[in-house]
PDBQT receptor file of N, H, CA, C and O in Angstrom, charges set to zero:
ATOM      1  N   MET A   1       6.908 -13.947  -7.806  1.00  0.00    +0.000 N 
ATOM      2  CA  MET A   1       8.288 -13.582  -7.992  1.00  0.00    +0.000 C 
ATOM      3  C   MET A   1       8.670 -12.420  -7.056  1.00  0.00    +0.000 C 
ATOM      4  O   MET A   1       9.779 -12.389  -6.523  1.00  0.00    +0.000 OA
ATOM      5  N   LEU A   2       7.741 -11.464  -6.859  1.00  0.00    +0.000 N 
ATOM      6  H   LEU A   2       6.840 -11.489  -7.292  1.00  0.00    +0.000 HD
ATOM      7  CA  LEU A   2       8.037 -10.338  -5.962  1.00  0.00    +0.000 C 
ATOM      8  C   LEU A   2       8.282 -10.819  -4.539  1.00  0.00    +0.000 C 
ATOM      9  O   LEU A   2       9.152 -10.292  -3.846  1.00  0.00    +0.000 OA
ATOM     10  N   ASP A   3       7.518 -11.823  -4.098  1.00  0.00    +0.000 N 
ATOM     11  H   ASP A   3       6.812 -12.251  -4.661  1.00  0.00    +0.000 HD
ATOM     12  CA  ASP A   3       7.722 -12.369  -2.753  1.00  0.00    +0.000 C 
ATOM     13  C   ASP A   3       9.130 -12.944  -2.611  1.00  0.00    +0.000 C 
ATOM     14  O   ASP A   3       9.786 -12.738  -1.590  1.00  0.00    +0.000 OA
ATOM     15  N   GLU A   4       9.590 -13.655  -3.621  1.00  0.00    +0.000 N 
ATOM     16  H   GLU A   4       9.057 -13.822  -4.451  1.00  0.00    +0.000 HD
ATOM     17  CA  GLU A   4      10.921 -14.247  -3.575  1.00  0.00    +0.000 C 
ATOM     18  C   GLU A   4      11.998 -13.169  -3.531  1.00  0.00    +0.000 C 
ATOM     19  O   GLU A   4      12.958 -13.289  -2.770  1.00  0.00    +0.000 OA
ATOM     20  N   ILE A   5      11.854 -12.139  -4.319  1.00  0.00    +0.000 N 
ATOM     21  H   ILE A   5      11.074 -12.042  -4.937  1.00  0.00    +0.000 HD
ATOM     22  CA  ILE A   5      12.830 -11.032  -4.314  1.00  0.00    +0.000 C 
ATOM     23  C   ILE A   5      12.869 -10.376  -2.933  1.00  0.00    +0.000 C 
ATOM     24  O   ILE A   5      13.947 -10.109  -2.402  1.00  0.00    +0.000 OA
ATOM     25  N   ALA A   6      11.707 -10.118  -2.358  1.00  0.00    +0.000 N 
ATOM     26  H   ALA A   6      10.831 -10.335  -2.789  1.00  0.00    +0.000 HD
ATOM     27  CA  ALA A   6      11.641  -9.508  -1.024  1.00  0.00    +0.000 C 
ATOM     28  C   ALA A   6      12.251 -10.426   0.032  1.00  0.00    +0.000 C 
ATOM     29  O   ALA A   6      12.931  -9.950   0.941  1.00  0.00    +0.000 OA
ATOM     30  N   ARG A   7      12.018 -11.737  -0.075  1.00  0.00    +0.000 N 
ATOM     31  H   ARG A   7      11.466 -12.123  -0.814  1.00  0.00    +0.000 HD
ATOM     32  CA  ARG A   7      12.583 -12.697   0.877  1.00  0.00    +0.000 C 
ATOM     33  C   ARG A   7      14.112 -12.646   0.870  1.00  0.00    +0.000 C 
ATOM     34  O   ARG A   7      14.753 -12.912   1.886  1.00  0.00    +0.000 OA
ATOM     35  N   ARG A   8      14.680 -12.309  -0.266  1.00  0.00    +0.000 N 
ATOM     36  H   ARG A   8      14.159 -12.093  -1.092  1.00  0.00    +0.000 HD
ATOM     37  CA  ARG A   8      16.139 -12.210  -0.378  1.00  0.00    +0.000 C 
ATOM     38  C   ARG A   8      16.683 -10.914   0.212  1.00  0.00    +0.000 C 
ATOM     39  O   ARG A   8      17.896 -10.703   0.227  1.00  0.00    +0.000 OA
ATOM     40  N   GLY A   9      15.801 -10.045   0.698  1.00  0.00    +0.000 N 
ATOM     41  H   GLY A   9      14.816 -10.216   0.686  1.00  0.00    +0.000 HD
ATOM     42  CA  GLY A   9      16.227  -8.822   1.367  1.00  0.00    +0.000 C 
ATOM     43  C   GLY A   9      16.304  -7.599   0.478  1.00  0.00    +0.000 C 
ATOM     44  O   GLY A   9      16.818  -6.560   0.893  1.00  0.00    +0.000 OA
ATOM     45  N   THR A  10      15.800  -7.707  -0.738  1.00  0.00    +0.000 N 
ATOM     46  H   THR A  10      15.382  -8.551  -1.075  1.00  0.00    +0.000 HD
ATOM     47  CA  THR A  10      15.824  -6.572  -1.649  1.00  0.00    +0.000 C 
ATOM     48  C   THR A  10      14.540  -5.769  -1.490  1.00  0.00    +0.000 C 
ATOM     49  O   THR A  10      13.445  -6.332  -1.528  1.00  0.00    +0.000 OA
ATOM     50  N   ALA A  11      14.666  -4.469  -1.314  1.00  0.00    +0.000 N 
ATOM     51  H   ALA A  11      15.555  -4.012  -1.283  1.00  0.00    +0.000 HD
ATOM     52  CA  ALA A  11      13.493  -3.599  -1.219  1.00  0.00    +0.000 C 
ATOM     53  C   ALA A  11      12.873  -3.440  -2.605  1.00  0.00    +0.000 C 
ATOM     54  O   ALA A  11      13.579  -3.402  -3.613  1.00  0.00    +0.000 OA
ATOM     55  N   ILE A  12      11.553  -3.347  -2.640  1.00  0.00    +0.000 N 
ATOM     56  H   ILE A  12      10.979  -3.378  -1.822  1.00  0.00    +0.000 HD
ATOM     57  CA  ILE A  12      10.824  -3.204  -3.896  1.00  0.00    +0.000 C 
ATOM     58  C   ILE A  12       9.896  -2.007  -3.785  1.00  0.00    +0.000 C 
ATOM     59  O   ILE A  12       9.156  -1.872  -2.810  1.00  0.00    +0.000 OA
ATOM     60  N   LEU A  13       9.939  -1.153  -4.772  1.00  0.00    +0.000 N 
ATOM     61  H   LEU A  13      10.540  -1.263  -5.563  1.00  0.00    +0.000 HD
ATOM     62  CA  LEU A  13       8.972  -0.062  -4.861  1.00  0.00    +0.000 C 
ATOM     63  C   LEU A  13       7.960  -0.466  -5.921  1.00  0.00    +0.000 C 
ATOM     64  O   LEU A  13       8.297  -0.578  -7.100  1.00  0.00    +0.000 OA
ATOM     65  N   LEU A  14       6.734  -0.683  -5.503  1.00  0.00    +0.000 N 
ATOM     66  H   LEU A  14       6.460  -0.592  -4.546  1.00  0.00    +0.000 HD
ATOM     67  CA  LEU A  14       5.668  -1.117  -6.401  1.00  0.00    +0.000 C 
ATOM     68  C   LEU A  14       4.623  -0.011  -6.475  1.00  0.00    +0.000 C 
ATOM     69  O   LEU A  14       4.079   0.408  -5.454  1.00  0.00    +0.000 OA
ATOM     70  N   VAL A  15       4.352   0.445  -7.658  1.00  0.00    +0.000 N 
ATOM     71  H   VAL A  15       4.794   0.104  -8.488  1.00  0.00    +0.000 HD
ATOM     72  CA  VAL A  15       3.288   1.420  -7.864  1.00  0.00    +0.000 C 
ATOM     73  C   VAL A  15       2.129   0.642  -8.466  1.00  0.00    +0.000 C 
ATOM     74  O   VAL A  15       2.228   0.131  -9.582  1.00  0.00    +0.000 OA
ATOM     75  N   GLU A  16       1.031   0.553  -7.724  1.00  0.00    +0.000 N 
ATOM     76  H   GLU A  16       0.950   0.968  -6.818  1.00  0.00    +0.000 HD
ATOM     77  CA  GLU A  16      -0.078  -0.310  -8.125  1.00  0.00    +0.000 C 
ATOM     78  C   GLU A  16      -1.406   0.371  -7.853  1.00  0.00    +0.000 C 
ATOM     79  O   GLU A  16      -1.628   0.911  -6.769  1.00  0.00    +0.000 OA
ATOM     80  N   GLN A  17      -2.283   0.344  -8.836  1.00  0.00    +0.000 N 
ATOM     81  H   GLN A  17      -2.103  -0.094  -9.717  1.00  0.00    +0.000 HD
ATOM     82  CA  GLN A  17      -3.605   0.929  -8.656  1.00  0.00    +0.000 C 
ATOM     83  C   GLN A  17      -4.596  -0.046  -8.053  1.00  0.00    +0.000 C 
ATOM     84  O   GLN A  17      -5.605   0.375  -7.489  1.00  0.00    +0.000 OA
ATOM     85  N   LYS A  18      -4.335  -1.327  -8.159  1.00  0.00    +0.000 N 
ATOM     86  H   LYS A  18      -3.515  -1.669  -8.618  1.00  0.00    +0.000 HD
ATOM     87  CA  LYS A  18      -5.251  -2.333  -7.606  1.00  0.00    +0.000 C 
ATOM     88  C   LYS A  18      -4.876  -2.600  -6.152  1.00  0.00    +0.000 C 
ATOM     89  O   LYS A  18      -3.875  -3.255  -5.863  1.00  0.00    +0.000 OA
ATOM     90  N   LEU A  19      -5.687  -2.088  -5.256  1.00  0.00    +0.000 N 
ATOM     91  H   LEU A  19      -6.501  -1.557  -5.491  1.00  0.00    +0.000 HD
ATOM     92  CA  LEU A  19      -5.400  -2.169  -3.829  1.00  0.00    +0.000 C 
ATOM     93  C   LEU A  19      -5.301  -3.615  -3.353  1.00  0.00    +0.000 C 
ATOM     94  O   LEU A  19      -4.473  -3.924  -2.496  1.00  0.00    +0.000 OA
ATOM     95  N   THR A  20      -6.124  -4.498  -3.889  1.00  0.00    +0.000 N 
ATOM     96  H   THR A  20      -6.797  -4.248  -4.585  1.00  0.00    +0.000 HD
ATOM     97  CA  THR A  20      -6.103  -5.889  -3.422  1.00  0.00    +0.000 C 
ATOM     98  C   THR A  20      -4.728  -6.520  -3.630  1.00  0.00    +0.000 C 
ATOM     99  O   THR A  20      -4.251  -7.266  -2.775  1.00  0.00    +0.000 OA
ATOM    100  N   ILE A  21      -4.095  -6.225  -4.754  1.00  0.00    +0.000 N 
ATOM    101  H   ILE A  21      -4.482  -5.619  -5.448  1.00  0.00    +0.000 HD
ATOM    102  CA  ILE A  21      -2.753  -6.749  -5.013  1.00  0.00    +0.000 C 
ATOM    103  C   ILE A  21      -1.758  -6.160  -4.018  1.00  0.00    +0.000 C 
ATOM    104  O   ILE A  21      -0.961  -6.887  -3.426  1.00  0.00    +0.000 OA
ATOM    105  N   ALA A  22      -1.805  -4.866  -3.839  1.00  0.00    +0.000 N 
ATOM    106  H   ALA A  22      -2.453  -4.275  -4.320  1.00  0.00    +0.000 HD
ATOM    107  CA  ALA A  22      -0.872  -4.191  -2.931  1.00  0.00    +0.000 C 
ATOM    108  C   ALA A  22      -1.020  -4.706  -1.497  1.00  0.00    +0.000 C 
ATOM    109  O   ALA A  22      -0.021  -4.882  -0.799  1.00  0.00    +0.000 OA
ATOM    110  N   LEU A  23      -2.242  -4.945  -1.056  1.00  0.00    +0.000 N 
ATOM    111  H   LEU A  23      -3.054  -4.802  -1.623  1.00  0.00    +0.000 HD
ATOM    112  CA  LEU A  23      -2.474  -5.421   0.315  1.00  0.00    +0.000 C 
ATOM    113  C   LEU A  23      -1.898  -6.813   0.537  1.00  0.00    +0.000 C 
ATOM    114  O   LEU A  23      -1.441  -7.128   1.636  1.00  0.00    +0.000 OA
ATOM    115  N   ILE A  24      -1.917  -7.637  -0.487  1.00  0.00    +0.000 N 
ATOM    116  H   ILE A  24      -2.289  -7.381  -1.379  1.00  0.00    +0.000 HD
ATOM    117  CA  ILE A  24      -1.435  -9.010  -0.353  1.00  0.00    +0.000 C 
ATOM    118  C   ILE A  24       0.086  -9.064  -0.246  1.00  0.00    +0.000 C 
ATOM    119  O   ILE A  24       0.620  -9.829   0.557  1.00  0.00    +0.000 OA
ATOM    120  N   ILE A  25       0.786  -8.269  -1.039  1.00  0.00    +0.000 N 
ATOM    121  H   ILE A  25       0.352  -7.648  -1.692  1.00  0.00    +0.000 HD
ATOM    122  CA  ILE A  25       2.238  -8.440  -1.133  1.00  0.00    +0.000 C 
ATOM    123  C   ILE A  25       3.050  -7.378  -0.393  1.00  0.00    +0.000 C 
ATOM    124  O   ILE A  25       4.275  -7.486  -0.334  1.00  0.00    +0.000 OA
ATOM    125  N   SER A  26       2.417  -6.375   0.162  1.00  0.00    +0.000 N 
ATOM    126  H   SER A  26       1.422  -6.288   0.114  1.00  0.00    +0.000 HD
ATOM    127  CA  SER A  26       3.165  -5.270   0.781  1.00  0.00    +0.000 C 
ATOM    128  C   SER A  26       3.315  -5.429   2.283  1.00  0.00    +0.000 C 
ATOM    129  O   SER A  26       2.447  -5.966   2.970  1.00  0.00    +0.000 OA
ATOM    130  N   ARG A  27       4.446  -4.945   2.764  1.00  0.00    +0.000 N 
ATOM    131  H   ARG A  27       5.152  -4.509   2.206  1.00  0.00    +0.000 HD
ATOM    132  CA  ARG A  27       4.650  -4.838   4.214  1.00  0.00    +0.000 C 
ATOM    133  C   ARG A  27       4.320  -3.437   4.688  1.00  0.00    +0.000 C 
ATOM    134  O   ARG A  27       3.856  -3.244   5.812  1.00  0.00    +0.000 OA
ATOM    135  N   ARG A  28       4.565  -2.450   3.819  1.00  0.00    +0.000 N 
ATOM    136  H   ARG A  28       4.943  -2.606   2.907  1.00  0.00    +0.000 HD
ATOM    137  CA  ARG A  28       4.223  -1.053   4.104  1.00  0.00    +0.000 C 
ATOM    138  C   ARG A  28       3.546  -0.485   2.881  1.00  0.00    +0.000 C 
ATOM    139  O   ARG A  28       3.851  -0.862   1.750  1.00  0.00    +0.000 OA
ATOM    140  N   LEU A  29       2.612   0.437   3.123  1.00  0.00    +0.000 N 
ATOM    141  H   LEU A  29       2.364   0.744   4.042  1.00  0.00    +0.000 HD
ATOM    142  CA  LEU A  29       1.866   1.069   2.042  1.00  0.00    +0.000 C 
ATOM    143  C   LEU A  29       1.949   2.585   2.174  1.00  0.00    +0.000 C 
ATOM    144  O   LEU A  29       2.023   3.130   3.275  1.00  0.00    +0.000 OA
ATOM    145  N   TYR A  30       1.936   3.237   1.042  1.00  0.00    +0.000 N 
ATOM    146  H   TYR A  30       1.876   2.794   0.148  1.00  0.00    +0.000 HD
ATOM    147  CA  TYR A  30       1.863   4.691   0.987  1.00  0.00    +0.000 C 
ATOM    148  C   TYR A  30       0.733   5.039   0.035  1.00  0.00    +0.000 C 
ATOM    149  O   TYR A  30       0.684   4.524  -1.082  1.00  0.00    +0.000 OA
ATOM    150  N   VAL A  31      -0.156   5.889   0.454  1.00  0.00    +0.000 N 
ATOM    151  H   VAL A  31      -0.117   6.307   1.362  1.00  0.00    +0.000 HD
ATOM    152  CA  VAL A  31      -1.245   6.353  -0.397  1.00  0.00    +0.000 C 
ATOM    153  C   VAL A  31      -0.950   7.802  -0.746  1.00  0.00    +0.000 C 
ATOM    154  O   VAL A  31      -0.711   8.633   0.131  1.00  0.00    +0.000 OA
ATOM    155  N   MET A  32      -0.971   8.090  -2.046  1.00  0.00    +0.000 N 
ATOM    156  H   MET A  32      -1.165   7.415  -2.758  1.00  0.00    +0.000 HD
ATOM    157  CA  MET A  32      -0.709   9.457  -2.490  1.00  0.00    +0.000 C 
ATOM    158  C   MET A  32      -1.984  10.084  -3.006  1.00  0.00    +0.000 C 
ATOM    159  O   MET A  32      -2.802   9.428  -3.651  1.00  0.00    +0.000 OA
ATOM    160  N   GLY A  33      -2.141  11.362  -2.713  1.00  0.00    +0.000 N 
ATOM    161  H   GLY A  33      -1.476  11.894  -2.189  1.00  0.00    +0.000 HD
ATOM    162  CA  GLY A  33      -3.269  12.125  -3.222  1.00  0.00    +0.000 C 
ATOM    163  C   GLY A  33      -2.825  13.540  -3.523  1.00  0.00    +0.000 C 
ATOM    164  O   GLY A  33      -2.205  14.192  -2.683  1.00  0.00    +0.000 OA
ATOM    165  N   HIS A  34      -3.133  14.010  -4.695  1.00  0.00    +0.000 N 
ATOM    166  H   HIS A  34      -3.636  13.479  -5.377  1.00  0.00    +0.000 HD
ATOM    167  CA  HIS A  34      -2.759  15.366  -5.117  1.00  0.00    +0.000 C 
ATOM    168  C   HIS A  34      -1.265  15.630  -4.949  1.00  0.00    +0.000 C 
ATOM    169  O   HIS A  34      -0.857  16.717  -4.539  1.00  0.00    +0.000 OA
ATOM    170  N   GLY A  35      -0.448  14.614  -5.274  1.00  0.00    +0.000 N 
ATOM    171  H   GLY A  35      -0.779  13.731  -5.608  1.00  0.00    +0.000 HD
ATOM    172  CA  GLY A  35       0.993  14.792  -5.268  1.00  0.00    +0.000 C 
ATOM    173  C   GLY A  35       1.672  14.714  -3.916  1.00  0.00    +0.000 C 
ATOM    174  O   GLY A  35       2.852  15.046  -3.803  1.00  0.00    +0.000 OA
ATOM    175  N   ARG A  36       0.959  14.284  -2.889  1.00  0.00    +0.000 N 
ATOM    176  H   ARG A  36       0.001  14.014  -2.980  1.00  0.00    +0.000 HD
ATOM    177  CA  ARG A  36       1.582  14.160  -1.562  1.00  0.00    +0.000 C 
ATOM    178  C   ARG A  36       1.154  12.860  -0.899  1.00  0.00    +0.000 C 
ATOM    179  O   ARG A  36       0.118  12.294  -1.248  1.00  0.00    +0.000 OA
ATOM    180  N   ILE A  37       1.932  12.392   0.037  1.00  0.00    +0.000 N 
ATOM    181  H   ILE A  37       2.774  12.852   0.320  1.00  0.00    +0.000 HD
ATOM    182  CA  ILE A  37       1.597  11.172   0.767  1.00  0.00    +0.000 C 
ATOM    183  C   ILE A  37       0.551  11.513   1.823  1.00  0.00    +0.000 C 
ATOM    184  O   ILE A  37       0.784  12.353   2.692  1.00  0.00    +0.000 OA
ATOM    185  N   VAL A  38      -0.605  10.854   1.740  1.00  0.00    +0.000 N 
ATOM    186  H   VAL A  38      -0.795  10.172   1.033  1.00  0.00    +0.000 HD
ATOM    187  CA  VAL A  38      -1.696  11.111   2.682  1.00  0.00    +0.000 C 
ATOM    188  C   VAL A  38      -1.836   9.987   3.714  1.00  0.00    +0.000 C 
ATOM    189  O   VAL A  38      -2.556  10.124   4.703  1.00  0.00    +0.000 OA
ATOM    190  N   PHE A  39      -1.141   8.881   3.470  1.00  0.00    +0.000 N 
ATOM    191  H   PHE A  39      -0.557   8.770   2.666  1.00  0.00    +0.000 HD
ATOM    192  CA  PHE A  39      -1.137   7.768   4.432  1.00  0.00    +0.000 C 
ATOM    193  C   PHE A  39       0.155   6.993   4.257  1.00  0.00    +0.000 C 
ATOM    194  O   PHE A  39       0.663   6.833   3.147  1.00  0.00    +0.000 OA
ATOM    195  N   GLU A  40       0.676   6.512   5.386  1.00  0.00    +0.000 N 
ATOM    196  H   GLU A  40       0.263   6.642   6.288  1.00  0.00    +0.000 HD
ATOM    197  CA  GLU A  40       1.831   5.626   5.372  1.00  0.00    +0.000 C 
ATOM    198  C   GLU A  40       1.670   4.667   6.530  1.00  0.00    +0.000 C 
ATOM    199  O   GLU A  40       1.475   5.094   7.668  1.00  0.00    +0.000 OA
ATOM    200  N   GLY A  41       1.750   3.367   6.253  1.00  0.00    +0.000 N 
ATOM    201  H   GLY A  41       1.909   3.021   5.328  1.00  0.00    +0.000 HD
ATOM    202  CA  GLY A  41       1.591   2.376   7.304  1.00  0.00    +0.000 C 
ATOM    203  C   GLY A  41       1.501   0.965   6.748  1.00  0.00    +0.000 C 
ATOM    204  O   GLY A  41       1.768   0.721   5.572  1.00  0.00    +0.000 OA
ATOM    205  N   THR A  42       1.124   0.055   7.611  1.00  0.00    +0.000 N 
ATOM    206  H   THR A  42       0.908   0.254   8.567  1.00  0.00    +0.000 HD
ATOM    207  CA  THR A  42       1.011  -1.356   7.234  1.00  0.00    +0.000 C 
ATOM    208  C   THR A  42      -0.357  -1.617   6.600  1.00  0.00    +0.000 C 
ATOM    209  O   THR A  42      -1.266  -0.797   6.728  1.00  0.00    +0.000 OA
ATOM    210  N   PRO A  43      -0.504  -2.746   5.922  1.00  0.00    +0.000 N 
ATOM    211  CA  PRO A  43      -1.830  -3.091   5.401  1.00  0.00    +0.000 C 
ATOM    212  C   PRO A  43      -2.903  -3.134   6.496  1.00  0.00    +0.000 C 
ATOM    213  O   PRO A  43      -4.040  -2.721   6.265  1.00  0.00    +0.000 OA
ATOM    214  N   ALA A  44      -2.550  -3.629   7.677  1.00  0.00    +0.000 N 
ATOM    215  H   ALA A  44      -1.627  -3.964   7.865  1.00  0.00    +0.000 HD
ATOM    216  CA  ALA A  44      -3.510  -3.676   8.790  1.00  0.00    +0.000 C 
ATOM    217  C   ALA A  44      -3.919  -2.276   9.233  1.00  0.00    +0.000 C 
ATOM    218  O   ALA A  44      -5.086  -2.036   9.540  1.00  0.00    +0.000 OA
ATOM    219  N   GLU A  45      -2.958  -1.352   9.266  1.00  0.00    +0.000 N 
ATOM    220  H   GLU A  45      -2.010  -1.548   9.016  1.00  0.00    +0.000 HD
ATOM    221  CA  GLU A  45      -3.266   0.024   9.654  1.00  0.00    +0.000 C 
ATOM    222  C   GLU A  45      -4.168   0.695   8.623  1.00  0.00    +0.000 C 
ATOM    223  O   GLU A  45      -5.050   1.478   8.976  1.00  0.00    +0.000 OA
ATOM    224  N   LEU A  46      -3.943   0.387   7.351  1.00  0.00    +0.000 N 
ATOM    225  H   LEU A  46      -3.227  -0.249   7.064  1.00  0.00    +0.000 HD
ATOM    226  CA  LEU A  46      -4.816   0.939   6.318  1.00  0.00    +0.000 C 
ATOM    227  C   LEU A  46      -6.219   0.363   6.437  1.00  0.00    +0.000 C 
ATOM    228  O   LEU A  46      -7.204   1.088   6.291  1.00  0.00    +0.000 OA
ATOM    229  N   ALA A  47      -6.315  -0.923   6.698  1.00  0.00    +0.000 N 
ATOM    230  H   ALA A  47      -5.516  -1.512   6.816  1.00  0.00    +0.000 HD
ATOM    231  CA  ALA A  47      -7.630  -1.557   6.860  1.00  0.00    +0.000 C 
ATOM    232  C   ALA A  47      -8.405  -0.932   8.022  1.00  0.00    +0.000 C 
ATOM    233  O   ALA A  47      -9.633  -0.852   7.977  1.00  0.00    +0.000 OA
ATOM    234  N   ALA A  48      -7.698  -0.493   9.053  1.00  0.00    +0.000 N 
ATOM    235  H   ALA A  48      -6.700  -0.558   9.089  1.00  0.00    +0.000 HD
ATOM    236  CA  ALA A  48      -8.336   0.101  10.227  1.00  0.00    +0.000 C 
ATOM    237  C   ALA A  48      -8.641   1.591  10.054  1.00  0.00    +0.000 C 
ATOM    238  O   ALA A  48      -9.333   2.180  10.884  1.00  0.00    +0.000 OA
ATOM    239  N   ASN A  49      -8.135   2.198   8.989  1.00  0.00    +0.000 N 
ATOM    240  H   ASN A  49      -7.574   1.720   8.314  1.00  0.00    +0.000 HD
ATOM    241  CA  ASN A  49      -8.297   3.642   8.800  1.00  0.00    +0.000 C 
ATOM    242  C   ASN A  49      -9.399   3.920   7.769  1.00  0.00    +0.000 C 
ATOM    243  O   ASN A  49      -9.124   4.126   6.587  1.00  0.00    +0.000 OA
ATOM    244  N   GLY A  50     -10.626   3.921   8.233  1.00  0.00    +0.000 N 
ATOM    245  H   GLY A  50     -10.850   3.753   9.193  1.00  0.00    +0.000 HD
ATOM    246  CA  GLY A  50     -11.776   4.130   7.356  1.00  0.00    +0.000 C 
ATOM    247  C   GLY A  50     -11.783   5.482   6.669  1.00  0.00    +0.000 C 
ATOM    248  O   GLY A  50     -12.256   5.592   5.538  1.00  0.00    +0.000 OA
ATOM    249  N   ALA A  51     -11.277   6.504   7.318  1.00  0.00    +0.000 N 
ATOM    250  H   ALA A  51     -10.893   6.415   8.237  1.00  0.00    +0.000 HD
ATOM    251  CA  ALA A  51     -11.286   7.843   6.729  1.00  0.00    +0.000 C 
ATOM    252  C   ALA A  51     -10.407   7.911   5.486  1.00  0.00    +0.000 C 
ATOM    253  O   ALA A  51     -10.814   8.478   4.472  1.00  0.00    +0.000 OA
ATOM    254  N   ILE A  52      -9.219   7.345   5.552  1.00  0.00    +0.000 N 
ATOM    255  H   ILE A  52      -8.888   6.885   6.375  1.00  0.00    +0.000 HD
ATOM    256  CA  ILE A  52      -8.323   7.345   4.387  1.00  0.00    +0.000 C 
ATOM    257  C   ILE A  52      -8.917   6.489   3.270  1.00  0.00    +0.000 C 
ATOM    258  O   ILE A  52      -8.926   6.894   2.107  1.00  0.00    +0.000 OA
ATOM    259  N   ARG A  53      -9.408   5.313   3.628  1.00  0.00    +0.000 N 
ATOM    260  H   ARG A  53      -9.401   4.985   4.573  1.00  0.00    +0.000 HD
ATOM    261  CA  ARG A  53     -10.010   4.450   2.596  1.00  0.00    +0.000 C 
ATOM    262  C   ARG A  53     -11.160   5.146   1.896  1.00  0.00    +0.000 C 
ATOM    263  O   ARG A  53     -11.277   5.098   0.672  1.00  0.00    +0.000 OA
ATOM    264  N   LYS A  54     -12.020   5.803   2.690  1.00  0.00    +0.000 N 
ATOM    265  H   LYS A  54     -11.925   5.842   3.685  1.00  0.00    +0.000 HD
ATOM    266  CA  LYS A  54     -13.194   6.444   2.105  1.00  0.00    +0.000 C 
ATOM    267  C   LYS A  54     -12.810   7.620   1.220  1.00  0.00    +0.000 C 
ATOM    268  O   LYS A  54     -13.353   7.774   0.126  1.00  0.00    +0.000 OA
ATOM    269  N   GLU A  55     -11.879   8.451   1.679  1.00  0.00    +0.000 N 
ATOM    270  H   GLU A  55     -11.437   8.325   2.568  1.00  0.00    +0.000 HD
ATOM    271  CA  GLU A  55     -11.540   9.658   0.920  1.00  0.00    +0.000 C 
ATOM    272  C   GLU A  55     -10.685   9.381  -0.309  1.00  0.00    +0.000 C 
ATOM    273  O   GLU A  55     -10.864  10.018  -1.346  1.00  0.00    +0.000 OA
ATOM    274  N   TRP A  56      -9.745   8.422  -0.197  1.00  0.00    +0.000 N 
ATOM    275  H   TRP A  56      -9.600   7.904   0.646  1.00  0.00    +0.000 HD
ATOM    276  CA  TRP A  56      -8.757   8.272  -1.251  1.00  0.00    +0.000 C 
ATOM    277  C   TRP A  56      -8.849   6.979  -2.058  1.00  0.00    +0.000 C 
ATOM    278  O   TRP A  56      -8.314   6.919  -3.165  1.00  0.00    +0.000 OA
ATOM    279  N   LEU A  57      -9.508   5.946  -1.541  1.00  0.00    +0.000 N 
ATOM    280  H   LEU A  57      -9.943   5.995  -0.642  1.00  0.00    +0.000 HD
ATOM    281  CA  LEU A  57      -9.429   4.653  -2.209  1.00  0.00    +0.000 C 
ATOM    282  C   LEU A  57     -10.764   4.098  -2.712  1.00  0.00    +0.000 C 
ATOM    283  O   LEU A  57     -10.785   3.273  -3.625  1.00  0.00    +0.000 OA
ATOM    284  N   GLU A  58     -11.837   4.528  -2.142  1.00  0.00    +0.000 N 
ATOM    285  H   GLU A  58     -11.819   5.198  -1.400  1.00  0.00    +0.000 HD
ATOM    286  CA  GLU A  58     -13.133   3.969  -2.542  1.00  0.00    +0.000 C 
ATOM    287  C   GLU A  58     -13.771   4.796  -3.638  1.00  0.00    +0.000 C 
ATOM    288  O   GLU A  58     -13.613   6.016  -3.684  1.00  0.00    +0.000 OA
ATOM    289  N   VAL A  59     -14.474   4.140  -4.500  1.00  0.00    +0.000 N 
ATOM    290  H   VAL A  59     -14.602   3.148  -4.463  1.00  0.00    +0.000 HD
ATOM    291  CA  VAL A  59     -15.146   4.827  -5.604  1.00  0.00    +0.000 C 
ATOM    292  C   VAL A  59     -16.618   4.988  -5.314  1.00  0.00    +0.000 C 
ATOM    293  O   VAL A  59     -17.351   5.546  -6.131  1.00  0.00    +0.000 OA
TER     294      VAL A  59
């Protein structure tokens, strides 16, 4: 349903803890840490940024 809404040109703000879901449906991603944005970019840019993934997303 989110894909259909986005196709109609409506912007969606999705707050999601499961990265796999966010990577599938997002065109842009923002990663927040300690109350500030520590990354902003496309899913491909996040996949290429090992430092951000390691510090903020991996357990």
